Each structure stands twice: as structure tokens, then as C-alpha cells.
C-alpha positions in Angstrom: 126.0 90.7 163.5 123.6 88.5 165.5 120.8 90.2 167.4 118.5 88.9 170.1 115.5 90.7 168.7 114.6 91.9 165.2 115.2 95.5 164.5 112.1 97.8 164.8 112.1 98.2 161.0 111.7 94.5 160.2 109.7 93.4 163.3 107.7 90.3 163.0 103.9 90.6 162.5 101.7 90.5 165.6 101.6 86.9 166.8 97.8 86.7 166.7 97.7 88.0 163.1 100.3 85.5 162.1 98.4 82.7 163.9 95.1 83.8 162.2 96.8 83.7 158.8 98.1 80.2 159.5 94.7 79.0 160.5 93.2 80.6 157.4 95.7 78.8 155.2 95.0 75.5 156.9 91.3 75.8 156.6 91.5 77.0 153.0 93.5 73.9 152.0 91.5 71.5 154.1 88.1 72.6 152.7 89.1 71.0 149.4 89.6 67.6 151.1 87.0 67.8 153.8 83.6 69.4 152.8 82.7 70.0 156.5 85.6 72.5 156.7 84.4 74.6 153.8 83.4 77.9 155.3 81.4 80.3 153.1 82.9 83.3 154.9 86.5 82.2 154.5 87.3 84.2 151.4 86.1 87.4 153.2 88.2 86.5 156.2 91.2 86.0 154.0 90.8 89.4 152.5 90.4 91.0 155.9 93.6 89.3 157.1 95.4 90.5 154.0 94.3 94.1 154.7 95.4 93.9 158.3 98.8 92.5 157.3 99.2 95.3 154.8 98.3 98.0 157.4 100.8 96.6 159.8 103.5 96.5 157.1 102.7 100.0 156.0 103.1 101.3 159.5 106.5 99.7 159.9 108.0 100.1 156.5 106.1 102.2 154.0 108.0 101.0 151.0 107.8 97.3 151.8 106.1 96.4 148.5 109.1 97.7 146.6 111.3 95.1 148.4 109.3 92.1 147.3 109.1 90.4 143.9 105.9 90.9 141.9 105.0 87.2 142.4 104.5 87.9 146.1 101.3 89.8 145.2 99.7 87.2 143.1 96.4 86.2 144.8 95.5 82.7 143.8 
């Protein structure tokens, strides 16, 4: 069955949270190649984004961690 919108249970993350995470990933990778993009506060921002994403997932689907493989939780 095709649906126009995701079900409430598996709704996409808030668009700004998703965008912030994409920007974090881009800056995190770019800092290795371009020293001017190395931001000392970036690791803390990454942890904050991770906490916000977990809070959002917990509110939508409390057992979401049971549905993912253990590799998904490896923080590199």
C-alpha cells in the first residue's frame, strides 16, 4: 500500500533537526580537509543533536532502539 504521508509512528524527524544534522556531518568531515572549518564546539553540538534526535524518536516510538542493529549506535 502506498501512502501520501508517513504514518504517525514512523514520521520523519523535524526538518530543522535533520538539516542541522546534515550540516554537522558536512562540517565534521570538512574540518579534516580545511582547517578553517574546524570548530572547537562541534563535538558538543554533535552530542546535543544526538540527544535531540533520541528525544524525538523516544516520543514517537519508545522501543525504536530495539528495531536497529547494534552497529547503528557506534559513535565514531
